[in-house]
C-alpha positions as CSV (number, residue, x, y, z in Angstrom):
1,I,-15.1,19.9,-22.4
2,N,-15.7,16.0,-22.4
3,A,-13.8,14.2,-19.3
4,E,-13.5,10.6,-19.3
5,Y,-15.4,8.8,-16.8
6,M,-13.5,6.5,-14.3
7,G,-16.3,4.2,-13.4
8,K,-17.8,4.1,-9.8
9,G,-14.7,2.3,-8.3
10,M,-11.4,0.5,-8.6
11,K,-9.6,-2.9,-7.5
12,V,-6.4,-2.8,-5.5
13,M,-4.3,-5.6,-4.2
14,V,-2.7,-4.9,-0.7
15,G,-0.2,-6.7,0.7
16,N,3.6,-7.8,1.2
17,T,6.4,-9.6,0.2
18,H,9.1,-11.3,2.5
19,I,12.4,-13.0,2.3
20,I,14.4,-14.2,4.8
21,S,18.0,-12.4,4.3
22,G,20.6,-13.7,7.1
23,S,21.0,-14.9,10.3
24,D,21.0,-11.4,12.4
25,P,17.6,-11.3,14.1
26,V,17.3,-7.9,14.0
27,S,17.6,-7.6,10.0
28,R,16.7,-10.9,9.2
29,H,13.5,-10.3,7.4
30,Q,13.2,-7.9,4.0
31,W,9.9,-7.0,3.2
32,T,8.1,-5.0,0.7
33,V,4.5,-3.6,1.7
34,F,2.4,-2.6,-1.3
35,V,-0.8,-1.1,-3.0
36,R,-1.2,-2.2,-6.1
37,P,-3.9,-1.0,-8.7
38,L,-5.8,-3.5,-10.6
39,D,-7.6,-0.7,-12.7
40,N,-8.0,3.1,-13.0
41,S,-4.2,3.1,-11.8
42,S,-4.3,7.2,-12.4
43,A,-7.2,7.6,-9.6
44,V,-4.1,7.5,-7.0
45,K,-2.6,10.3,-6.3
46,H,-0.3,8.9,-3.5
47,V,-0.2,6.4,-0.5
48,V,0.9,6.7,2.9
49,F,2.7,3.7,4.7
50,H,2.1,4.2,8.4
51,L,4.8,1.8,9.9
52,H,5.9,0.9,13.7
53,P,6.8,4.1,15.5
54,T,10.7,2.2,16.1
55,F,11.0,2.9,12.3
56,S,12.7,6.3,11.2
57,P,10.7,7.5,9.5
58,S,7.5,6.0,10.7
59,S,5.5,7.3,8.0
60,V,6.4,7.2,4.0
61,L,4.2,8.8,1.3
62,I,4.9,7.2,-2.1
63,D,3.3,9.5,-5.0
64,H,4.2,7.5,-7.8
65,P,3.7,3.9,-9.0
66,P,4.8,1.6,-7.7
67,F,3.5,1.9,-4.5
68,Q,5.3,0.3,-2.2
69,L,7.7,0.4,0.3
70,S,10.8,-2.0,1.4
71,R,12.5,-2.4,5.0
72,V,14.0,-4.7,7.1
73,G,12.9,-5.5,10.4
74,W,12.5,-8.6,12.9
75,L,8.8,-9.1,13.9
76,P,5.7,-8.7,11.9
77,F,3.5,-5.8,12.9
78,A,0.1,-3.9,11.2
79,V,1.2,-1.5,8.6
80,L,-1.9,1.0,8.4
81,I,-1.8,2.2,4.8
82,E,-3.6,5.4,3.2
83,V,-4.7,5.7,-0.2
84,V,-4.9,9.3,-1.1
85,L,-7.4,9.8,-4.7
86,I,-7.4,12.5,-6.9
87,N,-10.7,13.5,-6.1
88,G,-9.3,13.7,-2.4
89,Q,-10.9,10.6,-1.1
90,K,-9.1,9.0,1.8
91,V,-9.2,5.7,2.2
92,Q,-7.4,3.3,5.0
93,F,-6.5,-0.2,5.0
94,E,-4.6,-2.2,7.6
95,H,-2.3,-5.0,6.8
96,V,-0.4,-7.1,9.1
97,L,3.1,-8.3,8.1
98,N,3.2,-11.6,7.0
99,F,6.7,-13.5,7.4
100,D,5.4,-16.8,7.1
101,A,4.7,-16.8,3.5
102,P,7.0,-15.3,0.3
103,L,3.6,-13.2,-0.7
104,D,0.4,-12.4,1.1
105,E,-2.1,-10.2,-0.5
106,Q,-5.6,-9.3,-0.2
107,Q,-8.3,-7.8,-3.2
108,H,-10.0,-4.7,-2.1
109,E,-12.6,-2.2,-3.8
110,I,-12.4,1.5,-3.3
111,K,-15.8,3.2,-4.3
112,F,-15.1,6.5,-5.9
113,D,-17.0,9.4,-3.7
114,P,-17.4,11.7,-5.5
115,P,-16.8,10.0,-8.4
116,I,-13.5,10.6,-10.9
117,R,-13.3,12.1,-14.2
118,L,-10.1,12.8,-16.0
């Protein structure tokens, strides 16, 4: 059987968007945290976003694109993001929500270990 080789890795953008949605200090910030594959998107099985424990649920699994989660809140915090690949590999990123800009994102590279074949 011929299997398509996906290469040695992939690039992803990790970040958040933000808008101010009103004057209520508890729910004034609308934000979306995301993982956006720039290539080899079919290598992602799912993404788990681990939020501050005051959120219920505080861990949310997204198993299809777009890999993102939207909420409202009052203060920025660090989101632990776990990317699970189809080869079973788990990669973690930490992203501190930025409420000072409409978009904050960083590019990361994930090395496949073991290599992924489709």
